[in-house]
C-alpha positions in Angstrom: -39.9 -119.9 -3.5 -42.1 -118.4 -5.7 -40.5 -115.3 -6.8 -42.9 -111.7 -7.1 -42.2 -108.6 -10.3 -39.4 -111.6 -10.6 -37.7 -110.8 -7.2 -37.8 -113.3 -3.8 -40.1 -113.0 -2.0 -39.6 -113.1 2.1 -42.2 -114.5 4.4 -43.2 -112.7 7.6 -41.4 -113.9 11.0 -43.1 -115.5 13.5 -44.4 -112.6 16.3 -41.7 -112.7 19.5 -43.5 -113.9 22.5 -46.7 -116.0 21.5 -49.3 -116.1 23.9 -50.9 -118.9 23.8 -54.9 -118.1 24.4 -54.6 -114.8 22.2 -56.4 -115.8 18.7 -53.8 -115.6 15.1 -54.1 -116.6 11.8 -52.1 -118.3 9.8 -52.0 -119.0 6.2 -51.9 -122.8 5.1 -49.0 -122.9 2.7 -46.7 -120.5 4.5 -47.0 -121.6 8.1 -47.0 -117.5 8.5 -48.8 -116.6 11.4 -50.4 -113.2 12.5 -52.2 -111.4 15.4 -53.4 -108.7 13.2 -56.8 -110.4 10.9 -56.5 -107.0 8.2 -52.5 -107.7 7.7 -53.6 -112.0 7.9 -56.1 -110.7 5.3 -53.5 -108.4 2.8 -51.2 -111.3 2.3 -53.7 -113.3 1.5 -55.3 -111.6 -1.6 -51.4 -110.8 -2.2 -51.0 -114.9 -2.7 -54.3 -115.1 -4.6 -53.3 -112.6 -7.5 -51.5 -114.0 -10.5 -48.1 -112.4 -9.7 -46.3 -114.7 -9.3 -43.5 -116.9 -11.1 -42.4 -120.6 -10.6 -39.2 -120.1 -9.7 -38.3 -123.5 -11.4 -40.2 -123.9 -15.1 -40.3 -119.7 -15.5 -44.1 -120.0 -15.7 -46.2 -116.7 -15.1 -49.0 -115.3 -14.3 -49.6 -117.5 -11.4 -50.8 -117.6 -7.8 -48.3 -118.2 -5.1 -50.0 -121.6 -3.7 -49.8 -123.0 -8.0 -45.9 -121.6 -8.0 -45.5 -124.0 -5.0 -47.7 -126.9 -7.0 -45.2 -125.7 -10.0 -42.1 -125.7 -7.9 -42.4 -129.7 -6.9 -43.4 -131.0 -9.8 -40.3 -129.3 -11.8 -37.9 -130.5 -8.7 -38.8 -134.0 -8.3 -36.4 -136.1 -8.3 -34.7 -138.5 -10.7 -33.6 -142.0 -9.9 -29.5 -142.5 -8.8 -28.5 -144.9 -11.6 -30.4 -142.5 -14.7 -28.4 -138.8 -13.1 -24.9 -140.4 -14.3 -25.9 -140.8 -17.7 -27.8 -137.4 -18.4 -25.0 -136.1 -16.4 -22.5 -137.7 -19.1 -24.6 -136.0 -22.1 -24.7 -132.8 -20.6 -21.0 -132.2 -19.8 -19.8 -129.7 -22.8 -22.4 -129.8 -24.5 -23.1 -127.3 -27.0 -26.5 -127.8 -27.4 -29.4 -125.1 -26.6 -30.9 -125.6 -23.2 -34.0 -126.9 -24.7 -32.4 -129.0 -27.1 -30.2 -130.6 -25.1 -33.5 -131.1 -22.8 -35.0 -133.5 -26.0 -31.7 -134.9 -26.6 -32.0 -136.7 -23.3 -35.6 -137.5 -23.2 -35.0 -139.2 -26.5 -32.0 -141.3 -25.1 -34.0 -141.9 -22.2 -36.9 -143.5 -24.2 -34.7 -145.5 -26.7 -31.7 -146.3 -24.2 -32.3 -149.4 -22.0 -31.6 -147.9 -18.5 -32.8 -149.9 -15.2 -35.3 -147.3 -13.0 -37.8 -146.7 -15.9 -41.4 -147.2 -16.5 -42.7 -147.2 -19.5 -44.8 -150.7 -21.1 -44.4 -153.6 -22.0 -45.7 -156.2 -24.8 -48.3 -159.4 -22.4 -50.9 -161.8 -24.3 -51.5 -159.2 -27.6 -52.0 -156.3 -24.7 -50.0 -152.8 -23.2 -48.9 -153.1 -19.9 -47.1 -150.3 -17.6 -43.7 -152.0 -16.2 -40.6 -150.8 -14.7 -36.8 -152.3 -15.8 -35.8 -153.8 -13.3 -32.2 -156.0 -14.7 -30.0 -155.9 -17.7 -29.8 -159.1 -18.7 -26.6 -160.0 -21.7 -26.2 -163.5 -22.4 -22.9 -163.0 -24.2 -24.7 -163.5 -27.3 -26.1 -159.8 -28.2 -29.1 -160.4 -27.8 -29.8 -158.2 -25.0 -32.9 -159.3 -22.7 -34.6 -157.1 -19.4 -36.3 -158.7 -16.1 -39.1 -156.2 -15.7 -42.0 -155.6 -12.5 -45.6 -154.9 -13.9 -46.9 -152.3 -12.0 -50.6 -151.6 -10.9 -52.4 -148.7 -10.0 -50.4 -147.5 -7.1 -46.9 -148.5 -8.3 -47.3 -151.9 -7.1 -45.4 -154.7 -8.7 -47.8 -156.9 -9.6 -45.7 -159.5 -11.1 -42.6 -159.8 -12.9 -41.2 -161.3 -16.5 -37.8 -161.6 -18.7 -38.5 -159.3 -22.2 -36.4 -158.9 -25.1 -36.3 -155.3 -27.0 -39.6 -156.4 -29.4 -41.2 -156.3 -26.5 -40.8 -153.0 -24.8 -43.1 -150.3 -26.3 -41.8 -147.1 -25.2 -45.1 -144.5 -26.0 -43.5 -141.1 -24.2 -40.3 -140.1 -23.4 -40.6 -141.2 -18.9 -39.5 -137.3 -18.1 -41.4 -134.0 -19.3 -39.0 -131.3 -20.7 -39.5 -128.6 -17.9 -38.0 -131.3 -15.7 -34.8 -132.1 -17.4 -34.3 -128.1 -17.8 -34.3 -127.8 -14.4 -32.0 -130.7 -13.3 -29.8 -129.2 -16.4 -30.3 -125.8 -14.4 -29.1 -127.4 -10.9 -26.4 -129.7 -12.2 -24.1 -127.1 -13.8 -22.2 -123.3 -13.5 -22.0 -122.8 -17.0 -24.0 -122.7 -20.9 -22.0 -122.7 -23.8 -20.6 -125.1 -23.0 -22.4 -126.9 -20.7 -20.7 -128.1 -17.5 -21.6 -129.4 -14.2 -20.2 -128.6 -11.2 -16.9 -130.2 -9.8 -18.7 -132.2 -6.5 -21.1 -133.6 -9.0 -18.8 -134.7 -11.4 -17.0 -136.0 -8.8 -19.5 -137.4 -7.2 -20.9 -139.8 -10.3 -17.6 -140.0 -11.8 -17.8 -137.4 -14.8 -14.5 -136.2 -16.2 -13.6 -132.5 -16.6 -10.9 -132.6 -19.2 -11.6 -130.8 -22.3 -13.1 -133.2 -25.7 -10.7 -133.3 -28.7 -12.9 -130.2 -30.9 -13.4 -128.1 -27.6 -9.4 -127.8 -26.9 -8.9 -125.0 -29.6 -12.1 -123.0 -28.9 -11.8 -123.1 -24.6 -9.4 -122.9 -22.3 -9.3 -123.2 -17.7 -8.2 -120.5 -16.1 -7.9 -119.8 -12.7 -10.3 -122.8 -12.3 -13.4 -120.9 -14.9 -13.9 -122.2 -18.8 -12.9 -119.3 -20.9 -13.6 -118.8 -24.7 -10.0 -118.5 -26.8 -9.7 -116.4 -29.5 -6.7 -118.2 -31.3 -6.0 -117.8 -34.8 -3.8 -120.9 -36.4 -1.9 -119.1 -39.1 1.8 -118.0 -39.6 1.7 -114.7 -39.7 4.1 -113.5 -42.5 5.9 -110.9 -42.6 4.9 -108.7 -45.3 1.3 -108.4 -43.0 -1.2 -110.9 -45.6 -2.4 -114.3 -44.3 -5.1 -117.0 -46.6 -8.3 -116.7 -44.9 -11.5 -118.6 -46.7 -14.4 -116.6 -47.9 -17.6 -117.1 -47.7 -18.2 -118.6 -51.9 -15.4 -121.8 -50.3 -12.7 -119.8 -52.1 -9.0 -118.3 -50.6 -8.4 -115.0 -50.5 -5.6 -112.5 -49.9 -6.2 -110.8 -46.3 -4.5 -108.3 -44.3 -3.6 -108.9 -40.7 -2.4 -106.5 -38.6 0.7 -108.3 -37.4 1.1 -105.8 -34.0 -1.9 -107.5 -32.8 -0.9 -111.0 -33.0 2.1 -113.2 -31.1 3.5 -116.3 -32.7 4.4 -119.1 -30.6 6.0 -121.9 -33.1 3.3 -122.4 -35.0 -0.1 -120.7 -33.7 -0.3 -117.7 -33.6 -2.6 -115.5 -31.5 -4.5 -113.2 -32.3 -5.5 -110.3 -30.4 -8.2 -109.1 -28.6 -8.6 -112.6 -26.8 -10.6 -113.2 -23.6 -8.6 -110.8 -20.7 -7.8 -113.7 -18.2 -6.0 -115.2 -20.6 -3.5 -112.1 -21.6 -0.1 -113.1 -20.6 3.1 -110.0 -20.1 4.9 -109.6 -22.9 8.1 -108.0 -24.0 6.6 -105.4 -26.6 4.3 -104.3 -23.6 3.8 -100.8 -22.5 4.5 -99.7 -19.3 0.8 -99.7 -17.7 -0.4 -97.3 -15.0 -1.6 -98.4 -11.3 -5.4 -98.2 -11.8 -6.5 -95.9 -8.9 -8.4 -97.3 -5.7 -12.2 -95.1 -6.7 -13.6 -92.9 -3.7 -16.4 -95.0 -2.0 -17.3 -91.3 -0.2 -20.9 -91.5 -0.4 -23.5 -90.1 1.9 -26.1 -93.2 1.3 -25.6 -96.3 2.8 -23.0 -98.7 0.0 -26.1 -100.5 -0.5 -28.5 -98.1 -1.5 -25.8 -96.2 -4.0 -27.5 -98.5 -7.0 -30.9 -97.7 -5.9 -29.4 -93.7 -5.7 -28.2 -93.5 -10.0 -31.0 -95.5 -11.4 -33.8 -93.3 -9.7 -31.7 -90.3 -10.2 -30.9 -91.5 -13.8 -34.5 -91.6 -14.6 -35.9 -88.8 -12.9 -33.1 -86.3 -15.2 -33.7 -88.5 -18.4 -37.5 -88.5 -18.1 -37.3 -85.0 -16.6 -39.3 -82.8 -19.7 -41.7 -86.4 -19.8 -42.6 -85.6 -16.1 -42.2 -81.8 -16.0 -39.8 -82.2 -13.4 -36.9 -80.2 -13.5 -33.3 -81.4 -13.4 -31.3 -81.3 -10.3 -27.9 -82.5 -9.5 -26.8 -86.1 -8.1 -25.6 -84.0 -5.3 -28.4 -82.6 -4.8 -30.6 -85.8 -4.6 -28.2 -87.7 -2.5 -28.1 -84.7 -0.2 -32.3 -84.3 0.5 -32.3 -88.1 0.3 -29.8 -88.4 4.0 -31.7 -84.8 5.1 -34.2 -85.1 8.3 -37.0 -82.2 6.9 -39.3 -84.6 4.6 -41.0 -81.5 3.4 -37.8 -80.3 1.0 -39.3 -79.2 -2.1 -36.6 -81.8 -3.7 -38.2 -84.9 -2.8 -42.0 -83.2 -2.7 -41.6 -82.6 -6.1 -39.6 -85.5 -7.2 -42.6 -87.5 -5.9 -45.4 -84.9 -7.5 -43.9 -85.4 -10.7 -43.8 -89.2 -10.5 -46.9 -89.9 -8.9 -49.0 -87.6 -11.7 -47.6 -89.8 -14.6 -49.1 -92.0 -12.9 -52.0 -90.6 -12.9 -51.9 -88.5 -16.6 -51.9 -93.1 -17.7 -55.4 -93.6 -16.3 -53.6 -96.9 -15.0 -54.3 -98.8 -11.6 -53.3 -95.5 -9.6 -56.3 -93.4 -11.1 -58.6 -96.1 -9.8 -57.5 -96.2 -6.9 -57.6 -92.8 -6.2 -61.4 -92.8 -7.6 -62.9 -95.7 -5.3 -61.4 -93.3 -2.7 -62.7 -90.3 -4.4 -59.9 -88.0 -4.2 -59.1 -85.0 -6.5 -56.1 -85.4 -8.5 -54.8 -82.3 -8.0 -51.3 -83.3 -5.8 -49.8 -80.2 -3.5 -47.3 -79.5 -0.7 -50.2 -80.0 2.0 -51.3 -83.2 0.6 -48.6 -84.7 -0.7 -48.1 -87.7 1.9 -51.7 -89.1 1.2 -51.0 -89.3 -2.1 -48.0 -91.4 -1.6 -49.4 -93.1 1.0 -52.6 -94.1 -1.6 -49.7 -95.3 -3.7 -47.6 -97.8 -1.3 -51.4 -99.6 -0.4 -51.9 -100.0 -3.5 -48.3 -101.5 -4.6 -49.5 -104.0 -1.5 -45.5 -104.7 -0.6 -45.5 -105.7 3.2 -41.7 -103.9 3.5 -43.5 -100.7 2.5 -46.0 -101.0 4.2 -45.2 -100.4 7.7 -44.1 -97.3 7.0 -47.0 -95.7 5.6 -48.3 -94.7 9.3 -45.2 -92.6 9.8 -45.7 -91.1 6.4 -49.5 -90.3 7.1 -48.4 -88.3 10.2 -45.6 -86.2 8.4 -42.7 -87.9 9.5 -41.3 -88.9 6.0 -37.8 -87.5 7.1 -37.9 -89.9 9.1 -37.3 -92.8 7.2 -34.4 -94.0 6.8 -32.4 -93.7 3.7 -33.1 -96.9 2.3 -36.9 -97.2 2.9 -36.9 -93.6 1.3 -34.9 -95.4 -2.0 -36.8 -98.4 -1.9 -40.1 -96.2 -2.8 -38.2 -94.0 -4.7 -37.8 -97.2 -7.3 -41.1 -98.6 -6.8 -42.4 -95.3 -8.0 -39.8 -95.9 -10.8 -41.2 -99.6 -11.1 -44.5 -98.6 -11.8 -44.0 -95.3 -14.4 -41.9 -97.4 -16.7 -45.0 -99.5 -17.3 -47.3 -96.6 -18.3 -48.4 -96.2 -21.6 -47.4 -92.9 -21.7 -43.9 -93.6 -21.2 -43.5 -96.5 -23.3 -44.9 -94.4 -26.4 -42.5 -91.7 -26.0 -39.9 -94.6 -25.5 -41.6 -95.6 -29.6 -40.9 -93.4 -30.9 -37.6 -92.2 -29.8 -36.5 -95.6 -31.4 -38.3 -94.7 -34.3 -36.4 -91.6 -34.4 -33.0 -93.6 -33.7 -34.2 -96.0 -37.3 -35.0 -92.7 -39.2 -31.5 -91.2 -38.4 -28.9 -94.6 -38.8 -31.6 -95.4 -42.0 -30.0 -91.6 -43.1 -27.2 -92.0 -41.8 -26.5 -95.0 -44.0 -27.8 -93.8 -46.5 -25.7 -90.9 -46.9 -22.8 -93.3 -47.2 -24.0 -95.3 -49.9 -24.6 -92.5 -51.4 -20.8 -90.3 -50.6 -19.7 -94.2 -51.1 -21.3 -93.6 -54.7 -20.1 -90.9 -56.2 -16.0 -91.8 -55.1 -16.4 -94.8 -57.0 -17.6 -92.7 -60.2 -14.6 -89.9 -59.7 -12.2 -93.3 -59.6 -14.2 -95.3 -63.1 -17.4 -93.9 -63.9 -19.9 -96.6 -64.0 -21.7 -97.7 -67.4 -24.6 -99.5 -65.6 -27.7 -97.8 -64.6 -29.2 -98.5 -61.6 -30.5 -96.8 -58.1 -27.8 -96.9 -55.3 -30.4 -96.4 -52.7 -33.4 -98.1 -51.6 -36.8 -96.0 -51.2 -36.4 -96.6 -47.5 -33.3 -94.9 -47.1 -34.5 -92.3 -49.6 -37.5 -91.0 -47.5 -35.1 -91.6 -44.7 -32.3 -89.3 -46.4 -34.6 -86.7 -46.6 -35.7 -86.3 -43.3 -33.1 -84.0 -41.4 -31.2 -83.5 -44.9 -31.8 -79.5 -44.6 -31.8 -79.5 -41.6 -27.8 -80.9 -41.0 -27.0 -79.4 -44.2 -27.6 -75.9 -43.3 -25.6 -76.5 -39.5 -22.8 -78.1 -41.2 -22.9 -74.8 -43.6 -22.0 -73.2 -41.0 -19.6 -75.0 -39.2 -17.5 -75.3 -42.0 -18.4 -71.3 -42.5 -16.8 -70.9 -39.5 -13.7 -73.4 -39.9 -12.6 -71.5 -43.0 -12.6 -67.7 -41.4 -10.9 -69.6 -38.4 -8.2 -70.5 -41.0 -8.1 -67.8 -43.1 -10.5 -68.8 -45.4 -7.0 -71.0 -47.5 -7.8 -74.8 -46.3 -7.7 -77.1 -48.8 -10.9 -78.5 -50.0 -9.4 -82.8 -48.2 -9.7 -81.0 -45.3 -13.1 -79.3 -45.4 -14.3 -82.6 -46.7 -12.4 -84.4 -43.8 -13.7 -82.2 -41.3 -17.3 -82.2 -42.9 -17.3 -85.8 -42.0 -16.4 -85.1 -38.5 -19.4 -82.9 -38.4 -22.0 -85.6 -39.6 -21.0 -88.2 -37.4 -21.0 -85.3 -34.2 -24.3 -84.3 -35.5 -25.7 -88.0 -35.4 -24.6 -88.3 -31.9 -26.5 -85.3 -30.3 -28.9 -86.0 -32.4 -29.4 -89.7 -30.9 -28.7 -88.3 -27.6 -31.8 -86.3 -27.5 -33.4 -89.1 -28.2 -33.1 -90.8 -24.7 -33.6 -94.4 -24.8 -31.7 -95.7 -22.3 -28.1 -95.3 -20.3 -25.6 -97.6 -21.2 -22.0 -99.3 -19.8 -18.9 -98.0 -20.6 -18.0 -101.3 -20.5 -16.2 -104.2 -18.0 -12.6 -104.1 -16.6 -10.4 -107.3 -16.7 -12.3 -108.8 -14.0 -16.1 -107.9 -14.8 -16.0 -104.4 -13.0 -18.7 -101.7 -14.6 -18.2 -98.9 -15.6 -20.1 -96.0 -15.8 -21.1 -92.4 -16.8 -23.7 -90.2 -17.3 -24.1 -86.8 -19.2 -25.4 -85.3 -16.1 -22.9 -86.1 -14.1 -19.2 -85.8 -14.7 -18.0 -88.7 -12.3 -17.1 -91.8 -13.4 -19.3 -94.5 -11.1 -17.3 -98.2 -11.3 -19.9 -101.3 -9.8 -18.0 -104.0 -8.4 -18.1 -107.5 -10.5 -21.0 -108.6 -7.8 -23.1 -105.5 -8.2 -22.6 -104.6 -4.2 -19.7 -102.4 -3.5 -19.5 -99.0 -5.9 -17.1 -95.7 -6.1 -16.3 -93.5 -8.9 -13.0 -91.6 -10.5 -13.8 -87.2 -9.7 -10.5 -85.9 -11.3 -8.5 -86.0 -14.7 -6.1 -87.3 -13.1 -7.8 -90.4 -11.9 -9.4 -90.6 -15.7 -6.1 -90.5 -17.3 -4.3 -93.2 -14.7 -8.0 -95.7 -15.0 -7.2 -95.3 -19.4 -3.5 -96.0 -18.6 -3.7 -99.2 -16.6 -6.3 -100.8 -19.6 -4.6 -103.4 -21.5 -5.7 -103.0 -25.2 -5.0 -107.0 -25.6 -8.4 -107.8 -23.7 -11.4 -107.8 -25.1 -13.2 -106.3 -22.4 -11.0 -103.7 -21.2 -10.0 -102.8 -25.4 -13.3 -102.1 -25.9 -13.2 -99.8 -22.3 -10.7 -98.1 -23.3 -12.5 -96.9 -27.2 -15.2 -95.9 -25.5 -13.2 -94.0 -22.5 -11.9 -92.6 -25.5 -15.0 -91.5 -27.2 -16.2 -89.3 -24.7 -12.6 -88.6 -23.4 -13.2 -84.3 -24.1 -16.5 -84.5 -22.3 -15.4 -86.4 -19.2 -13.1 -84.2 -18.4 -15.7 -80.9 -18.8 -17.7 -83.1 -16.6 -15.4 -83.4 -14.0 -13.2 -79.4 -14.4 -16.6 -78.6 -13.4 -17.2 -80.9 -10.8 -13.6 -79.3 -9.4 -14.8 -76.0 -9.9 -17.8 -76.5 -8.0 -15.7 -78.3 -5.2 -13.4 -75.3 -5.1 -16.0 -72.9 -4.8 -17.9 -74.1 -1.7 -13.9 -74.8 -0.1 -13.4 -71.4 -1.3 -16.9 -70.4 0.7 -16.8 -72.4 4.1 -12.8 -71.3 4.8 -14.6 -67.2 3.9 -17.1 -68.0 6.5 -14.0 -69.4 8.5 -12.4 -66.2 8.0 -15.3 -64.0 8.5 -14.9 -61.4 11.3 -17.3 -61.3 14.0 -18.0 -57.6 13.6 -18.3 -57.6 9.9 -22.2 -58.3 9.1 -21.9 -58.9 5.2 -24.6 -61.6 4.6 -23.9 -64.7 3.7 -23.1 -66.1 0.6 -25.7 -69.2 -0.5 -23.8 -72.5 -0.2 -23.9 -75.1 -2.8 -24.3 -77.5 0.2 -27.4 -76.3 1.2 -28.4 -76.2 -3.1 -30.9 -79.0 -2.7 -33.2 -76.7 0.1 -33.4 -73.6 -2.7 -34.7 -76.4 -5.4 -38.0 -74.6 -7.4 -39.3 -76.9 -9.9 -39.6 -74.8 -13.0 -41.7 -77.0 -15.0 -43.6 -78.1 -12.3 -47.5 -78.5 -14.1 -50.2 -76.7 -13.3 
């Protein structure tokens, strides 16, 4: 089925209990039936827009009907006798998808295969034909029996021709059709591996070819890449490596990361699933089970984190005062639709779309609305947005929102609406301009950092051995970038170094001061880059490909399952330490994850400590309420659990 905004689009179900006497409206190419004429018109109008993508070929900017035609052409079945030779070419090929399709097309064009339609000479003319049978007289002279074809592929007669009589004007199948065949026949690329049932059906060997046996291996039915170094590990920690110039050089080897088995030395890290327990391995801690105590349904957690991270990361741009993830989750589950946090969040995103002057702005102009969203009329503006988005699953809730019953919507519907707002916000020119500006500033900071590293390296080389040649070590770009934040950073660095000297009585050594100066510069650049937010990246994955997330504005470590369906979190330092102790640095994924956790360990611990403190205050407050005497009428303290009810947008637009 065609894709809408790169996602599958569900068709409407047939209305139940249809009365044969009642008129209905049916979409011709989807067979959908509608009882309401306006709903039918909305759906047909959506299908006529060029918003659809062909699922098979990937072509975009199509109408629904054009995408259907493209899918039918792209999924035309190949003759059974051609499938086997095509699969032989695909199996374990290291070519790209485009080059592999071209290789198959060339093979089909140059080879004699029964069933291929081509052209042949007849009476000094060229006519279309189909190869019916390959004939071999045993003397090496190849001939074939062909059938002459008419206009409607009708057979006009048979003949036997030689190779020189066959003319291949073009490949028998298009590249898109062959690419679609490759995608549907394989479950892995680089190398391409066809499905097991397909290989058994056509007798395709599943054994790895010799050229891939040292690079890949099957592990639990999966083909994984191996990083194996076939060198003898010497005790002195040196090995011979061939450099770019073709000459062998002595290279230092970390022998602690190499295990030798005969002449085959495995250099770690390798694919996590290939790591075997060794006698020298440390005692790994048991990985703690993450908590799944979410207030929203598990299917909504991904949208909850995405929307909150967007609102928090671009809070200044959309003029929305930051709020905690816990407050946002509580407000989503609250039945009061007039919560200030929800109203201000919707209003901030809608104001961004208005300021951008795009499709939503034009829709409001057509309805002659003013552009001031308030606590009273915000539901009308949200309804206008949903009408403009024209999503059938969300349009059914417009009437409920207009009646002022937004709070009665389920959590998944609320988050789906937020997700649609974020989707349109990401396409605004305002947001993209800010991202472009931040990317430029990232590049300038990177150039500054590289320039300082080059300058520092030059000073070290001159101190060891003075150079007698002249010439700049920094290019113009690095020199220009070096002056951007040099003065600002130097002042901050001097203040930090003075603080360090005063803390140690002013007796610190020059080497220690220099070392701390490098660390301060490194932290300075990291802080400056974090201020220029572009996107949130995951910390990494474990051996089972579960993904780990840490948001700077929430202390918890979130765990996302490999199938993206289940989420959990760690919210204590003890769980964080146990997680880090369970990671095996011999595996590629867990080694990278361990490095990221070590990098942000102190900051994560501060966030977890703050969260534990807030939780302790919440529990203590609840216990105090229970112990309070009925004779004492002291005013109750504000509970952290109701913080979402007291939210105030301090950055609200005037």
